[in-house]
C-alpha positions in Angstrom: 54.8 16.9 50.8 51.0 16.1 51.6 49.6 16.3 54.8 46.5 14.1 55.0 43.6 15.7 57.2 41.5 13.2 59.0 38.0 15.2 59.5 35.3 14.6 62.0 32.1 13.1 60.5 29.4 13.7 63.0 26.1 12.0 61.9 23.0 14.1 62.4 19.4 13.6 61.5 18.3 15.8 58.7 15.7 18.2 59.8 12.9 18.8 57.2 10.8 21.9 57.2 7.3 21.8 55.6 5.0 25.2 55.0 2.0 23.0 55.0 1.2 19.9 57.1 4.0 17.6 58.2 3.2 13.8 57.4 2.7 11.7 60.5 4.4 8.5 59.1 7.3 10.4 57.4 10.7 9.1 58.9 13.8 10.9 59.1 16.2 9.4 56.4 19.1 7.6 57.8 22.7 9.6 57.2 25.3 8.0 55.2 28.0 6.3 57.1 31.1 8.5 58.0 33.9 7.8 55.8 36.5 8.7 58.2 37.1 8.0 62.1 36.1 10.7 64.2 38.8 13.1 65.3 40.8 12.2 68.6 41.1 15.1 71.2 44.6 16.0 71.1 45.6 18.9 73.0 49.1 20.5 73.1 52.3 19.0 71.7 54.1 16.9 74.5 57.4 18.2 75.4 60.0 15.5 76.2 63.1 14.4 74.4 63.7 12.8 71.1 66.6 10.5 70.4 67.9 9.6 66.8 70.8 8.5 64.9 72.9 10.7 62.9 75.9 9.6 61.0 76.0 6.4 63.2 75.9 8.2 66.6 73.1 8.7 69.0 72.0 12.3 69.3 69.0 13.8 71.4 66.8 17.1 70.6 63.8 18.7 72.1 60.5 17.7 70.5 60.5 21.0 68.4 63.9 19.8 66.9 66.0 22.6 69.3 68.7 21.6 71.7 70.5 19.1 69.7 73.3 17.4 71.3 75.4 14.0 70.8 74.9 11.3 73.2 77.1 8.6 71.8 80.0 8.8 69.4 79.6 5.0 68.3 79.5 5.8 64.5 77.6 2.3 63.9 74.4 2.4 65.5 71.6 0.9 63.4 67.8 0.5 63.9 65.2 1.1 66.6 66.3 3.4 69.9 64.5 3.0 73.2 64.7 5.1 76.0 64.5 3.3 79.6 61.7 4.2 82.0 63.4 6.9 83.7 64.8 8.2 80.6 68.3 8.1 81.7 69.5 5.4 79.3 69.1 4.7 75.5 69.4 1.1 74.4 70.6 0.8 70.7 72.2 -1.8 68.7 75.6 -1.5 66.7 76.0 -3.1 63.2 79.4 -5.0 62.3 80.2 -7.4 59.7 81.8 -11.0 59.4 83.5 -12.4 56.4 84.4 -15.6 57.9 84.7 -18.6 55.9 85.2 -22.6 56.8 88.2 -24.2 55.3 86.0 -26.0 52.8 84.6 -22.4 51.8 81.4 -22.5 53.4 80.3 -19.1 55.0 80.7 -15.6 53.7 79.9 -12.1 54.8 77.0 -11.2 56.8 75.9 -8.5 59.3 76.3 -9.0 63.0 74.5 -6.9 65.9 74.6 -6.5 69.6 72.7 -4.2 72.0 74.4 -1.2 73.9 73.6 1.2 76.2 74.1 5.0 76.2 73.9 7.2 79.1 72.3 10.5 78.6 73.7 12.0 82.2 77.4 11.1 81.3 77.1 12.3 77.6 78.8 15.7 78.3 81.8 14.0 80.0 82.6 11.1 77.8 80.9 10.5 74.4 82.8 7.2 74.0 81.4 5.8 77.2 78.9 2.9 76.6 77.9 -0.5 78.0 77.3 -3.7 75.8 74.6 -6.3 77.2 74.2 -8.8 74.7 77.2 -11.1 73.2 75.4 -13.4 70.6 76.0 -11.3 67.6 72.3 -11.2 66.8 70.8 -8.6 69.0 68.7 -5.9 67.3 65.8 -3.5 67.6 65.7 -3.1 71.5 62.6 -2.0 73.0 62.5 -1.3 76.9 60.2 -3.2 78.9 58.3 -1.5 82.0 61.0 -3.2 84.2 63.9 -0.8 84.3 66.5 -3.5 84.0 64.7 -5.7 81.0 64.9 -5.0 77.3 63.0 -6.7 74.5 64.7 -7.5 71.6 65.1 -9.3 68.0 67.9 -11.9 68.3 69.3 -13.9 65.1 70.2 -17.3 66.9 72.4 -18.1 63.7 74.4 -15.0 63.7 77.3 -16.6 65.5 77.6 -19.4 63.0 80.4 -19.2 60.5 78.5 -21.2 57.9 75.4 -18.8 58.5 73.0 -18.7 55.4 69.4 -18.5 56.8 68.6 -16.1 59.7 66.4 -17.0 62.6 65.1 -13.9 64.4 63.5 -14.9 67.6 62.2 -12.4 70.2 64.0 -12.4 73.5 64.7 -10.4 76.6 67.9 -9.4 78.4 68.9 -8.3 81.9 71.0 -5.4 81.6 72.7 -6.3 84.9 74.0 -9.9 84.2 73.3 -10.2 80.3 71.0 -13.3 80.8 68.8 -14.0 77.7 65.4 -15.3 77.9 63.6 -16.2 74.7 59.8 -15.7 74.1 59.6 -19.2 72.6 60.8 -22.1 74.5 61.4 -23.7 71.2 63.4 -21.1 69.4 66.3 -23.3 68.4 64.0 -25.2 66.1 61.7 -22.6 64.8 61.8 -22.0 61.0 59.7 -18.9 61.0 61.3 -15.7 61.8 59.6 -13.3 64.5 61.1 -9.8 63.3 61.1 -6.3 64.9 58.8 -7.4 67.7 57.1 -4.9 69.9 55.6 -5.9 73.3 52.7 -4.1 74.6 53.6 -2.1 77.8 50.9 -3.6 79.8 52.6 -7.0 79.1 49.6 -8.5 77.5 50.4 -8.6 73.6 53.2 -9.1 71.5 53.2 -7.8 67.6 55.8 -9.2 65.2 56.6 -9.2 61.5 56.2 -12.8 60.0 59.2 -13.8 57.7 59.7 -17.6 56.3 60.8 -19.1 53.1 58.2 -20.7 51.2 60.5 -22.9 49.8 62.2 -24.8 52.5 65.2 -25.8 50.2 66.1 -22.2 49.6 66.2 -19.1 51.7 64.1 -16.0 50.1 63.5 -13.0 52.2 59.8 -12.8 52.1 57.8 -10.7 54.7 54.2 -11.8 55.4 52.7 -9.2 57.7 52.0 -8.4 61.1 51.0 -10.9 63.9 49.4 -9.9 67.1 49.3 -12.5 69.6 48.2 -12.6 73.4 51.2 -13.3 75.6 49.1 -16.0 77.3 49.4 -17.8 73.7 53.3 -18.0 73.9 53.5 -21.6 72.5 50.8 -21.3 69.7 51.9 -24.0 66.9 54.2 -22.7 64.5 51.7 -22.7 61.8 49.7 -20.3 63.8 52.6 -17.8 64.0 52.6 -17.6 60.2 49.2 -16.1 60.1 48.9 -12.6 59.9 46.2 -10.6 61.8 43.1 -9.3 59.9 43.8 -6.0 58.1 47.9 -6.4 59.0 48.8 -8.8 55.7 50.9 -6.0 54.2 52.3 -4.4 57.5 55.8 -3.9 58.8 57.6 -2.2 61.5 54.9 -2.5 64.6 55.3 -0.1 67.3 53.1 -0.2 70.4 51.6 3.0 72.0 52.4 3.9 75.5 49.0 3.0 76.9 48.8 -0.4 74.9 45.6 0.8 73.2 47.4 1.0 69.5 49.6 -0.3 67.4 51.5 1.8 64.6 52.8 0.2 61.6 53.8 0.7 58.0 51.9 -0.4 55.0 53.9 -2.4 52.8 51.5 -2.2 49.8 52.7 -0.1 47.3 49.2 0.9 46.4 48.5 2.4 50.0 51.7 3.3 51.4 51.9 5.2 54.7 51.8 5.1 58.6 48.5 3.6 60.2 47.6 2.9 63.6 45.1 0.2 64.3 43.5 -0.6 67.8 44.9 -3.5 69.8 41.4 -5.4 69.3 41.7 -4.7 65.4 38.3 -2.8 65.6 39.7 0.6 64.1 42.2 1.1 61.4 43.3 4.9 60.8 45.8 6.3 58.0 47.8 8.9 59.8 50.4 10.0 56.9 50.5 9.1 53.2 53.7 10.1 51.5 53.5 12.0 48.4 54.8 10.4 45.0 58.4 11.8 45.9 58.5 10.9 49.4 59.7 7.4 51.0 59.2 6.6 54.9 62.2 5.1 56.4 61.1 1.2 57.0 61.6 1.2 60.8 59.1 1.5 63.8 58.0 4.9 64.5 58.2 6.4 68.0 55.5 7.1 70.1 55.0 10.2 72.5 54.2 9.6 76.1 50.8 10.6 75.7 50.1 8.2 73.1 48.7 11.0 70.4 51.6 11.8 68.7 54.4 10.1 66.6 58.0 10.9 65.2 59.3 9.4 62.0 61.9 9.8 59.5 61.7 9.7 55.7 64.5 8.3 53.4 66.0 11.7 53.0 66.7 12.0 56.4 64.0 14.4 57.4 62.7 13.7 61.0 59.0 14.7 61.7 56.3 14.6 64.3 52.5 14.4 63.6 49.5 13.9 65.8 47.7 10.6 65.2 44.6 12.3 63.6 47.0 13.0 60.7 47.3 16.8 61.6 49.9 19.0 62.7 52.9 17.5 60.6 56.0 19.5 61.5 59.6 18.6 60.3 61.9 19.1 63.3 65.2 18.3 61.4 66.3 18.9 57.8 67.3 16.4 55.3 70.4 14.5 56.4 71.7 11.5 57.6 68.9 11.1 60.4 67.0 8.1 61.2 65.1 6.0 63.6 63.5 8.7 65.9 61.9 7.8 69.3 60.4 9.8 72.0 61.4 9.9 75.6 59.0 8.4 78.1 
C-alpha cells in the first residue's frame, strides 16, 4: 500500500543578506510554481455511518469500522448505495438475469436491475423487509436527491425487451411513493448515447455522467469516453455535445459529487495514472487523492463522500474498505479483505 501525501507548497520571497552594500536595483527572484495544490484544512474525522455491500446484503458500520450490523438480507445487491436525507433509508439496486429468447432465437441472457429501499430502523426486527420502487428492469446506481421522496438513477430503457442487445442507459428520477419515473432527457427513447452512472450535484445545478456509445453504429462495442459535466439548464443540448468529455476528464469514470457541490470525485481510467481524483466543479483544480500501488486495484464504482465534503470512502478489489481525507492523508482501512464493496457515507 502506498499513501500519497500532498504537501503544502507556500510561495515565499527569498531573503538575501549582504555583508556589504545592497544594490538598489536588485530584484527578488520569482519562486517556482508549486508542484502540488495547497493543503486543505480538514479537522477531525466525521462520525456518521458507512453503508456497504457484503455477500450481496446491505450492511452498516461506524466510520471507524466498528459496530457492524446487517440491514437487509437480500443477497443480490449491486452497485452504488445512497442514504436518504434523514439517513433512515438506504436505496440500492438488485441484480437478476434474463435468458428469454424469441421463437426465432433472437435474444439471450442479459442482466436486469431495479431500485429497492432498505429501512434502517426495521433491520433489527426483519432483515427481509424491503420496498421495490422501480419496475422497468433497468434501474441501477441510485442516488438520493435533496428531496426525501425522489431518487436519481441510471435506467437501461431497453432492459425489458426480449431481443435486447444494445443497452441505452439514461438518467431518470423516481418518486418512491408512486413509482413514477421522469427522464432527464425528453428524447431518451431515441438517444444512441448512454449516459452512465449519473451523479447530480446536491445544489441541483449540474449533472456528471460517463459517456458510452458505439463508434460503429452497426455493431455495439462497450466503449467509455470519459465524463461530461453539464449544467442542468442545458438539459436538451444536442446529442453530439453529450458525447464530448469535459476538459481533464477524458479518461475518467465513476463520478460522485461532494455534499457541498464544490467537488466531483472520479476514478482515472488511464492505466498510466490510475487513482482517485477530485476536481473543482468549474474544472479549475484537479487533485490526486489516492494512487494505488502496483499490486492494488480500486473497485470501479463511485466513492462515498463524508457529510463535511472532506473525506472519502472507497473499496479495493480485494474487498478492503478505506477512508481517506481529500488531501490524500490519513488513509485508514476500516474493514479487512472480503466480499465488501460500494461503501457510502451517511449524510
